[in-house]
N, C-alpha and C positions, 0 to 999 in steps of 0.2 A: 276897293282894291278887289281883283281880277280872283275869282273864284278860284281858280289855278293855274297853278306855275311848273313846268319844265324844269325837274330837278338836277339838270344837267347845266346849262345854258342858261335858267333861270328868266325862260323870255316867257308874259306874259300870255295864257291863251284863255279861251272858253269856260271851252268845257273839257274832261276826261276823257272822251273820243277823241278831242282835236291834240291833245296831248300823245297818245299813243302813234295817230297821225304823225303829227310834227318828229318825234323821234325816228320812227320808221323812213322820213323822208330826209330827217339831217343829218349828213354822212358822220358831222363829230358826234352826235348825240346817241345815235346808232352804233359809234362803234364805242362809247361809254357805255352803253347797256349792253353790247356784246361781250364784253371784259367784264362787267358783274356775274351776267350768263354765265359764264366761264367758270368765274370766280363760287357758284354757288352751288353750280351742277360737281365743282373738285372738292367743297364742302363736305356736299353731300353723299361719294364716296369717299369723302377722309376722315368720317368725324368721330377722331380717335377723341375729341375736348368734351365731345358731349351737345356742341356747341348747335343751332339752329342754324338752315339755310340763307336765312338773312340776317346772321348778328356779323355783320362787316366790321377788322379792326378798326374805329373812330381815330385810331395812332397816330397810323397809315394816313390821317388828311388833318396832322396838324393839330389834332387836340390833344394839351399839355392834360389835362385832369384824367382822362379817359371816357367822359363824360355825351352824354349822342342831348344836342342841343333842339330843340321843338320847338322853338319859340322865332318871334320876328324880334331882329334884334333892337327893332327899337321899341318893344315892348320891355317895360319895366317891370319888377314883385310888383309896384304897388298897383297896376294897371290890373292884374290876376289877382284880386285879394276874392271878389264878390263872386265874379264868373272865368268860368273853366277858360282855358285858351284852346289850339283848335287840337292839343294832342289829346286824345278821349282813349286810344287802347292800343294794350302791346302792338307789335308788329306783327302781325299769321306769318305764314311761311308764304313763301312766295311760289307761285303755280309756273313750273317751270316749260307749262308744255301748250298755255295760255296765251302768248303774246307777253310784249313787253308788260311790264309789274306797274302797279298803276304807283307811282313814286311822285305823285304831287302831292301833297298834303294841304288841302285851304285849311285858314289861309297866312299858313306859316310857308315858313319853307328853311331848309337845312340848309347853314351856314359851310361852303366849304373852302380850303382853300383858294380855289378860283376868285372868291371873292375878294380875298386881300390887295388891296392895290396900294399897299405900302403904308397907311396914313393910319390902317386902326391896325389893334390884334386881329387875326382872323375866329378865335372868339370870343364874343362880348362879354362882359363883366357881368351883365344881366339878362334872365333870360327864361329860359327852361332845361336844364342841363341834366341829363337819365342815367343813373348809373346800374348798370345791369347786375342782376344776380350774380356774384362767382363761382356759385358752386354749378353741375351739372342739371338741370333741368331739361325737362320736357324733353326728353331722347326717343326720337322717332321712333317707334318697331315695325311701320310698315305704313300701305297706303289702301284703302277701302274704299268703295263705290260710299258717297252720303248716301243719307235715304229717297233723296230726289232725285239723285241715279239710279239709286236700286230697283224702282218705282218707275222710271221712263226704262229702263231694261226689262222689268217685267209685260208692259205693254210690248215693250217690241216682239218679246218673244211670243206673247199670248196673239197678236197680231190687235191687237184694240187701237181702239182713238185714244188721244189724252183727255176726254170728258168721259171716258165710261166709268160706272155702270151705264149712263146718260147718250143718249142718242148725239146728241152734238152742241156746241156751246149755247144758243140758243135754250136748250131743252138744260142744261148745265145752272144756267142764271136761274132761269125760272124757279130749278130746284133750293139753289141759294137763298134765294128771296121768299121762298114760301118757310126754309125752315127758321130767320133771320126774324121773321116777321110776326107768323100765325101759329094759331096753336091748332093740335088735331084736326078740334071739329072745324074752323074755319077751312083748315086745305083740305076736307074733305065738302063742304062745300061749294068751294072755287073749281076742285076738280070735276065735277056736274057738272057747272054748264057748258055750253052746247058749244063754246067758241073751244073753249078746252079740245072736246070730242072732239072736234072739226080740226087742231093744230093734228092729232096723229101722237100723241106721247105715247112716252115707252110707259105710261101707270094711269092707272082711271079712278084709283081712291088711294085714303090715305095711308091706306095698310101696307098696297105695293109701291107707292113712295117711301116710305121709310124704311119699307126691306131691301130698296137701291141704296138708300143713304146706309144702311146699315152696313151695308158690303163694301162700303169706302172704306180707307187707309186708317187705323188707329193704331199706333203701337201699345197707347197702357192703357189695361184695362181695370175695373173696378172688381174689389173684392168685398163680399161682406161678410165677417167675423160675427160669432153670436156669442156674447160674455154674459157669463150667466155669476149673477150679484148675491150672494147670499146673505140675509142682512140679522140682523138681532132681534127685532120682534115676532114675538110667536103665534103661528095662526092659531085657529081654531081647534085642527087637529094636534096641536102642542108641537107642531115641529114649526124650525125657522122659515119665516116667509121667505121666499127669490124670486127673483124679477131679472129676467132674461132684457139683454141692450145690443143693440146693432154699432158695431164700429163698421163704417162705407171706406176702404182706403184703395190706395194704389201705391205698386213699389217703390221707391223713393230712391233710388238707386236708378231705377229703368228710367224714371223723372228727369235726375243729374243727366242720364245719360241721351237723355230725349233733347234737353236745353243745350247741351254744350256740343251735342252731332246739328242741330239745326242749321241748314246752311243758310237762314236768313239772318242769320243772327252775326255770321260770320264778322264780318267788320266791325264787328263791338264785342270783339271773343277777348282776350290776355288768359298768357298760359303760364308764365312765369314772374315772378315777381321786380319788382323794382323800386330805385328809390326816386325822387327826381327835386333837384334842385332851383332855385329862384337866381342863383349865381353863383360862378364857374368853380369859385373854392372849396365849395359844398357847405356852405353855413347856414342857411337858410332854407331849410326843407321843406318840400311840398307835398301836403296832405291831399289829395280827394277821392280818390276807387281805393278800394279793398284792398288789388294790388301794391297798391304805396302804398299801404301800411307795413307796422312792425308787425302785425300777424303773419300773416303770409308767410314773412320773411324767412322768422322764425320757422315757421310749421315744414319750411321745406326745407330746411335743414337736417331736421328731423326722419325725413323718408328714407326712402333707396332712394340713391340717383339717378337721374333720366326722370323721375316721377313729376305729373300736374298734380297740383292740388286744385281740388273744386270743393270751393268756401260753400259751404249750405245756407244757405237765409230761410229761417224757419218764420212765418211768422202765424199767430192767433188771434181769435176774438171772437166768442160767442155773439152772439146777436139776434132780435128779433125778426123775425119772420111776419107772425099776423098783423097788422095793424090798429088794430081796434078791441078785437077780441079773439078767444083762441089759444093764446100763451105759448104759442109754438116759436120753436126757438131750434138754431143751427150753431155748430161750432164747427166754422170752415177753420182749414189747419193747408198755410199756403208754403210752397219752397219755391224757389230762387234758387241762382248759385249766382258768385262774385267776380265769377270770370265773366258775366256783360256787365260793360258799362254801366251807370247808375241809372243814368238819363235814357236809356234805354230799358233797364228793369221798370221804369217805374209807368212805362207808356203800357196803357193798358190794351190796347190798338196790338202792341208788337209780341203780344200772349210769352213773354219771357218769363213771368211766372205760371206757376204753376197748381191748382186746387189738388190735395194731396190724402186730403182724407175728412170725411164732417166724424167728428169723434160724438161718441151717444151723450145726450142730454135726458135727463132723469131726474124725477122728484126723490127719488130712492125712499119711497114709501114704505119698503121693507126697514128699514131702520127709523131707532129711535130719535128726535129732535136732538137730542143731547149729542150723539154719535151721528148724523146723519152729514154734515159736513166735512169729517174728516173720510168717512167713504166716498164723498163727490172727489177730494184731494187724491186717494188713492184710486180710485176708479180712471182719473184720467190720468194720469203716469202708470198705470197699470195698460189702458188703449194705449196709450204713445211709446209702451216699449212694444208693444205689441206692430206696431205700425214704424218703427227706425230701427226694429232689430235687423234689415240687410244692411242697415249704413253701417254697424258696427264691423260686422267681414270683410265689406267693402274698403272703410275708411282704414283698418288694418293692414288687409293685402295689395287693397289696390286692385282694377277690376281694365282690359284693356278697352279703351271704345276709340268707336269712328268722331271725331272730333267734328268740327265746322272746316276744318281747313285741308283736309280729307287724309290728314294724316292719324295711324293708331298711336293713343299715346297708352300711356299704363297711369291710370286715374284714380287720385284717391279721395273718396266725396265725406269732407268730414265738415259737421257740424260746428261753424264758424259766428255765427250772429242767432236771435232771437229775437225778435220784434213786438211786444206784445203793450199792454194798458198795463198800469200800476200795478192793480187785483192779479192779471196774470203773469205777470215777470214773477210776484212774491211768488206764486202758486205752482210757476216754476222751480224755482228755487229753496221751495219748502220752507219758506220759513216765514213766518205772521207780515200782513203791511202794517202795523207799527215797524217794524225793521226796514231795513236798509237791507236790496236781496244782492249787493255785489259786498260788500264791506259787513265788517264786523261794530260797525260802529253803535251806542247805546239811543237807545231811544229820545233819553232827555237831553245828548246832543247833536239833536238834527239841525239846530239851529247856530250851531256852531261853524266855524273858515276849521276844517282838523282832517288830519286823513288818519284813517284808521285801518287795519292789519282789512287787508282781501281776504274773504272766505275762500278757504281751501276743499274741492273739492273730496281731498284724503278725509282729513280733519273730520269734515261734515257725516261725513259713510261711518266714521269710527263713534261718533258718537249717536247717529244714528241705531247701530247698530247695538251697542252699549247701552241706551234707552228702550228697545225692545227687549234684552235681557234684563236689565234692569229695575224696568219702568223707571225709576228714578235717576234724574240727570242733571246735576248740577249746571253741565254746561250746556248740556241740552234747552234747561229754562235760561239759559242768562245768553244761550244766540239767536234766543226768538223763534228755535224751528217746530215745524209740525211735524206730525205722527206720520212720518211717510218715512214707508223702509223700505221699499223699492222706488229711487228715484228713475226717470226712464233714461237719464242720461249715465248712469254708473258703469254703463260698461261698452261706450262710443268716447273712441279713442282719440286722441291726440285733442280734445276738446276739453276745455276748464271754461263749465256754465256759467260760472259768476262771471266771467270777462265775456259772455257770449253775450250779456243783457245789455241793448242803446238806447243811447237817448234818445227820448220821445218827444220829440217838435211840438205835434198836437197838443199832448194829452201833458206833460210834463211845463211847455211854457207857451203856450197859448194861452188856455185853459186855465191852466192851472194857475202858474208862475202872476198870468198877466190879469186874468179874467177873475178867478177865484179868490185870487191874494191883494195884489198891485193896487185895481180901481177899487177894491173894497175900503182899503186903508185910507186911498185917496177920495173914496169919496165920505169916509169919515174924517177927514182933515179940514176939510174946503166945504163939508156940507152937499146935500143934494143939489139945489138950486145953483149951486155952482156950477155942479159938471155932468147933471144927472141927466141936462138935452140931450136927444139923442143917441141916450142908452136904451133907457126904456123902452122907447119902441121897439128897440129889435127883442123881436119873439124868438129869432135861433140864429145861436150863434155858431157860425164854424169857421174853420182858418182864414179865409176869405176878412172877416167880419171884424176876425180878432188881427188880422193886416194892417187893414185900412187904420182902426182903430190906433194903433201902437204907432202909425205915420202922426198921428197927432197929438198926440199924448202928450210932450214935454210939452207941446205950446199950449195946451190949456192948464199946466200947472204955472206956467211961468207968470210971473207977477201976481198969481192968487195965492204961493205956496212959499214957506219958508225955504231959505239956502238948502238946509239942512232937506228937506223933504224934499224937493226939486233934485240933489245931487242923488240920493238913495233910490229915488223913480231911475231918474236919467240912469244910473249903471246899469240894473235890471236890466230897463231897453236897451242898450248897449248891450250887454250879456245875449238876449235874446237874439239881436240882429248876427252879432257873429256869430251864435250855435247854428244861425240860417245861410253863411256860407257855402258856399260850394266848394268854393277851393281854399285851403287852406292851407298857411306858410306859420313855422314856427314863430315868425312876429305877432301876427292875430291872433294865435295859441295865446299867447305872450300876454299880447291887447284884450283879450277874452279871459285871461284868470286877474289880471289890474282890475277889467268892470267889475268880478266878482268881488275881489276884495275892500272895492271903495263900499259895494254892496253893503259886506259885513261892517266896516268900519262907519255908517252911518248910519244902519239901521236900529240903533236906542233912540234916534230920535221920535219914534212912532211908542217907544215904551211909557217916553218924557210926557208924549203928550196921552197916556192911557188908554192908546188902541192895539197895545197888542202886552200881553203879560211876559210872551218867552218866541220864539221861532223852532220851536219842537217842529218845525213837518217834514212829512218826505221828503217834497216836493224842494224843497227848499235845500234839503243836505242830496238831491240829487246832481242835483248843478256841480256838484267837488269831480265827480267822475264824469262828466264831459269831452274833457280836456284829453285825458290818457285814452278814453277811447275811441277820437277821434287820433288818435296817435296809434292807434292798432288798429282802426276798422276801416277809417277813412272818413270822410266828412259825415258829418252826422243826418246831411238831407237825403241818405241813401237807405235810411231806415227810422224814416218817419212814419207812422203810422197811419197817416192818414191816406195813405195808399193803400193798404187792405181796405180800410173802411170803403175807398172807391170800388174794391173787386166784391165787396160783399150784393153792387146790384146787380154782377154779372152769375156773380157762383152761386147769392142767395138770393135773395129777393126775387128776382127777375125768375128762379130756375122753379123755386115757391108759389110763382103765381100761376103758372103753367101746370101745376096738378093739381090733381084733384082734391088736395090736404089730407087726403087720406095715408097710410103709409108714403109717406111724400118723398121720405130720403129717396128711395128705392130711386122714384122716379125723374126726380134735379138729376139724382147721378146718368140715368140716359139720355135724360136732356142735354144734358153741356156734353158727355159723348158722343151725341149725335154734333154738337154746336161747332168744339173741336175738328173733328171728323170735314166737317163745309168748312172748315178756317184753312186746313192742312191741307186742303185737294186746293183752296182760291193762291195759297201760299206757292203749291207747288207750278201752277200754270204759269205764277207769275214770274216763277224759277226759269221756265221753258221758252217763254215769252221774251226773258232777259239774253237768255241764251243764243235763242236765233238773233236777236239785235245783237250781239257782240258777236257773232260768226258772221254773218253778212256785213257787218265792219270790217270785218278782218279779211275777207273778201278779197274788198274793195282795196282795205291800206296794200293789198299785196297786188293788184292790175293796177297799183297808180294813179285811181281815183280822183279828179281833182287838181291831177297836177297842170291841166291847161287851164286853170280857175275855174273849170267848169265845177258844177255842183256835185259832189259825192254823193255814194249811196246811202252813207250813215248820218250825212250833212240830210237828205231826206228822211230819213228815219228821224234824226231831230227834229225835223220841221213836220213833219205828218204823222208819225208812227209811233212816238217815247212815250207813249202813256202807261207800255209794259215795263218802259224803264224806271218809270217815276213809282208805279209802285215798287217797284224796290228799292227804291231807294228808300222807302218810306218804310219795308219790313225790315232793312240793314242801316238806316242812321240812325 
C-alpha cells in the first residue's frame, strides 16, 4: 500500500511533500482545502463551544454515529488485536499559516461521503471509530513561540550562527562526538594533539571545552537538598546519632512543561481524551494509549472546562552501580507523560522520559537493626514528598504551558501511573510485601480468583493516623500496612495511588509467573531429563530469553504431560500473550479473563500431584488486576519495567562509569546535564534543517516547480538532501 494518500481525492502519492504539491496544483483538492481552512479560521474566531480548530463536525460527512473512522474499511477488528493500526495520536492543532495541513494519514484513509458509490454504506461496520470527549477540553489561551523558535529568535537578536557557542558545523560535530564518546582525560589528550592545534579550534583544553558545553541551553537544573536523618542509636556522647543524606532532584512541573512543549514530539502528542471502537455501533471498545482509557476521561470531567490533563507516569528502581565490589547503588526516578504515545515514550533515543531525581541511598546505621527498615520506608516517602511537592499545586490549579502545537493551554500535571517492581510497589502503597498493593485481599486468598475491595486512600490515611495516635490498630494489622505516617501521595490532587499501580510484564509475567513458577512446576511434573536441556545452559535470563522459551513451551509439554497439566500451562501462557497485546478490545480482554479463569479451574492438578500445597503467591493474585488496569490506563506494554531498566544504562551505569567513584551522584548529575544539552542542541539543528527544507518546498510549490514535468526543487531535496527530514522523522515518529 502506498505510504500516503490525498484525503480529498484519495489519490495514492509516494511522499508527504508530494501530497502538498498535489493539493496546491489540483484545483478540486485545493478548493476543498481552502474551504476547510476557512472553516478552521471561523472556528478559531468563534470558539464558543470550546472546540479545537481541528474538530470538524463528522455528522456533515454522513456519519450516523458521530464516530471518526481512522481505519481502512478492509481492516476488521481481528486484524488489530496484537498490533495497533495507523492511528497513534489525537489530532493536534492545524497551523493555518504553514501551508496545507498534513491531512494524509498513512497507511489508512478516512472514509467520506465521496467514497459512497451506492453499493455500500458510507461508514463500514468495522474499523476504528473514535468518539470525542463531549465536554470542553484543551481550550486555546493564546499562542507563543516554542523553545526552538525562541532559541532561533535569540540567535538572530545576538547575531550568532546556529552553531554557537561553537565556531561552525564541523566544530559542533566534533564537540558532540567528544561529549558522547570520551571522558574528560581522553578529551584533554585529544585536544593536545598537534592536529587539533592546527585546526584552530575555539577551545584548546577540556576546561575551555566544557565551559562552552555548559553555556548551551538547558531548561532543567539540578537541585541538591540535604536531609538530616535523626536515628535512635546513642553515640559516645549520649546524643542520638545523625546522618546527612542528599536528594538530587529536578522540578517535576518544569519536566512536564519540557516534555509537553517539545517540538520534536509534536506529532506524537494528545491533549484530549477519547474513546475508540472497533465497530460502528460502539459495542467493542479499543484500549491502547492512555488517552483511550477510562482514567483520563473521568479525570477530565473533574477539572475546570478547557483544561488539559498531563498524566504523569513515574518509574523507580534501585540499581547497583559497582560491578564486583564497592556496593555502590543509585535510586533513579524517571518521569514521562501519557500525552506522548507509548511507542515513542519507550524509545530511549526520543528522550521522552526524563530523569528527575536520584533518591538518597543509605545504610542508615544511625538506627537499630530492628527499626532500620521502617526508617528506610519513611526516608523514601519524605524524599518523594520533597520531590513531588510542586505537582500538588500545579495539579490542583493548573499552569499555562506552551505545548508542542505552539498553543498555550492550561495544563494540570496529575500522577496517573507508577511503574515499579513488586517490592517498590508495596513501598509506594505503604503495605507489607505479603499483601497486595492494590486491594485488601487476605494473604491466604492470593491463590483464589476473587475480587476484593480496592484500597482507599482516605481509609488508609485514617488508619495510619489512628495507628500513630494509639499505636494499636486492628485495621492497621488486618490491611497489612507499614508505619509510614506521611505518605508522599497524601496531598496529590485527583490521584488514587492504589489505582496508579500498573501491571508489570517483565517481573510479574516473564520472570515471575513463567520462569519462577510455571517452568518449575512443569519440571517437577515431567522431570529434568524431559525438559531441562536448553534451560540450565542459560546463564542470565532477560525478557528476550523468556519470550523465546514461551513460544515453544506448550510444544515441549504436548505428548509428555497429562491433559490437565497441558491445559493449565496453556491457559497461563495465553494470559501472558494477551497481556502483551499493544492494543486491546473488549473482546480480547474477555478472552484474557477467560484464560485466567481456565487456569484457576485446572490448577488443582498440581495439588493432586503433590507439587503445590497452595497458590497463595502475590504474583498469581496480581493477574486479577490486569483487565481493570488496562481499561483505566491503556495496554500494559506502555508500563513495562523493562524500559526503566534499559534507562539505567544511560542514566545510572554510564554516568557512574565516567565519575571518579567519590561523591559520584553530583558528577553523574552534571554529566547527564551536559549530555542533555548536547541532545537538545542536536534536536534544534534538526528542527532548523527541517524548517529550511519545508520553506524551500513551499517556495517551489508556489512558483509551480515541476509542473512542466521537470524535477522540482523539493524533489531534488528528497533525492539529494533530505537527511535532515529523515532525522526529523526519527525525532517525531
